[in-house]
C-alpha positions in Angstrom: 8.6 2.4 -18.5 11.3 4.7 -17.2 14.1 3.6 -15.0 14.1 6.4 -12.4 11.7 4.6 -9.9 12.7 1.0 -10.3 13.7 -1.4 -7.5 17.4 -1.9 -8.3 18.8 -3.3 -5.0 16.5 -6.2 -4.2 17.8 -6.3 -0.6 17.5 -2.6 -0.1 15.0 -0.6 1.9 12.5 1.3 -0.3 9.7 3.9 0.0 6.9 2.6 -2.3 3.5 3.9 -3.3 0.7 1.4 -4.4 -1.9 3.5 -6.3 -5.4 2.4 -7.2 -6.1 2.8 -11.0 -8.1 5.9 -11.7 -7.6 7.1 -8.1 -10.7 5.2 -7.1 -11.3 5.7 -3.4 -11.5 2.0 -2.6 -10.0 2.4 0.9 -12.7 4.7 2.0 -14.3 1.6 3.4 -12.9 -0.3 6.3 -13.4 -3.8 4.9 -11.0 -3.0 2.1 -8.4 -1.4 4.4 -8.5 -4.4 6.6 -7.4 -6.6 3.6 -4.3 -4.5 3.3 -3.6 -4.9 7.1 -4.2 -8.7 6.8 -1.7 -8.9 4.0 0.9 -6.9 5.9 0.6 -9.3 8.8 0.9 -12.3 6.6 3.8 -10.9 4.6 5.6 -10.0 7.8 5.1 -13.4 9.4 5.6 -15.6 6.3 7.2 -13.8 3.4 10.1 -11.9 5.0 8.6 -8.4 4.8 10.4 -5.9 7.0 7.7 -3.1 7.2 9.1 0.1 8.7 6.1 2.3 8.1 2.9 2.6 6.2 -0.3 4.7 5.7 -3.5 3.6 4.0 -5.2 6.6 2.3 -8.4 6.4 0.2 -6.8 5.5 -3.0 -3.2 4.6 -2.3 -0.9 3.1 0.2 2.6 4.4 1.1 5.1 2.0 2.6 8.7 1.8 3.7 9.9 -1.8 3.6 12.5 -4.3 2.4 12.6 -8.0 1.9 14.7 -10.3 4.1 15.0 -12.8 1.2 16.5 -10.2 -1.1 13.6 -10.3 -3.6 11.6 -7.1 -3.0 10.2 -7.1 -6.5 8.7 -10.5 -5.9 7.3 -9.6 -2.5 5.6 -6.4 -3.9 4.3 -8.5 -6.8 2.8 -11.1 -4.6 1.5 -8.4 -2.1 -0.3 -6.5 -5.0 -1.6 -9.7 -6.7 -3.1 -11.1 -3.5 -4.6 -7.8 -2.3 -6.0 -7.1 -5.7 -7.8 -10.5 -5.9 -9.1 -10.2 -2.4 -10.3 -6.6 -2.8 -11.8 -7.2 -6.2 -13.7 -10.3 -4.9 -14.9 -8.5 -1.8 -16.2 -5.6 -3.9 -18.2 -8.1 -6.1 -19.6 -9.9 -3.0 -20.2 -6.8 -0.8 -23.9 -6.2 -1.2 -23.7 -2.8 0.3 -21.2 -1.5 -2.3 -23.1 1.3 -3.8 -20.2 2.1 -6.2 -20.0 -1.4 -7.7 -20.9 -0.7 -11.3 -18.8 2.4 -11.5 -15.8 0.7 -9.9 -16.0 -2.3 -12.2 -16.2 0.1 -15.2 -13.0 1.8 -14.2 -11.2 -1.4 -13.3 -12.2 -2.9 -16.7 -11.1 0.1 -18.6 -7.6 0.1 -17.1 -7.3 -3.8 -17.5 -7.9 -3.6 -21.2 -4.7 -1.5 -21.6 -2.6 -3.8 -19.5 -1.4 -7.1 -21.0 -0.7 -8.6 -17.6 -4.3 -8.2 -16.4 -7.3 -10.2 -17.9 -10.5 -8.6 -16.6 -10.1 -6.1 -13.8 -7.1 -4.0 -12.6 -7.0 -2.6 -9.1 -3.3 -1.4 -8.8 -1.3 0.7 -11.2 1.9 -1.1 -12.4 4.1 1.7 -11.0 5.3 1.7 -7.4 7.3 4.8 -7.5 10.2 3.1 -5.7 12.7 5.3 -4.0 15.7 3.6 -2.4 16.2 4.7 1.2 20.0 4.7 1.3 20.6 7.6 3.7 19.3 8.4 7.2 17.9 11.6 5.9 15.8 9.8 3.2 14.5 7.4 6.0 13.5 10.4 8.1 11.9 12.5 5.4 9.9 9.6 3.9 8.7 8.3 7.3 7.5 11.9 8.1 5.9 12.2 4.7 4.0 8.9 5.3 2.8 9.7 8.8 1.8 13.4 8.0 -0.3 12.3 4.9 -3.6 12.1 6.9 -2.7 15.4 8.6 -2.2 17.1 5.3 -5.5 15.7 4.0 -7.2 17.3 7.0 -8.5 14.0 8.5 -6.6 14.2 11.8 -4.8 17.0 13.7 -1.9 14.7 14.8 -0.4 11.9 12.8 -0.7 9.4 15.6 -4.6 10.0 15.7 -5.0 8.1 12.3 -5.6 4.5 12.9 -4.4 3.2 9.5 -0.9 4.4 9.8 2.3 3.3 11.6 2.5 6.7 13.3 0.7 5.1 16.2 3.5 2.5 16.5 6.2 5.2 16.6 4.1 7.1 19.2 4.0 3.9 21.3 0.2 3.7 21.1 -2.0 0.7 20.4 -1.8 0.1 16.8 -3.8 -2.2 14.3 -0.6 -4.0 13.3 3.1 -4.4 14.3 5.9 -2.8 12.3 9.6 -3.0 12.4 10.5 0.2 14.1 13.7 2.1 12.9 
């Protein structure tokens, strides 16, 4: 693995992307998006996550965050491990999941090439970590995150997308709290 997008400063603020293997559109269903939100809430309350911004797209999640404890890699690992288990369990249990067989096939395929995963793999290993060490980087990345649903053609204004911190920054009712910059 290359070193360009690694978390070097464990106490630093980072822009991260959590991508579903095979670009599977897992988060096109609300019940899977809600697991991400639940995990954000828990990590903010109990694991020292400082969450500046986020957006949940159909097959990836962008975040800007840091760890109060100075162990961002551990926080990311725990977040991805927990959400992976919860989402994969929910996919198996959800009787209305019409894509079950196809999804399991993709998740099994990717797991067989990853020594760290035994049966099914949800997230890619990479996080495309970019350290946010200037105000300009903070500004450009938060704008990138909030404009993602607009660029995808889902909403006209960023704050209209429910699964994004753009609502928090626009001082509208939001699904979760974030740590405003």
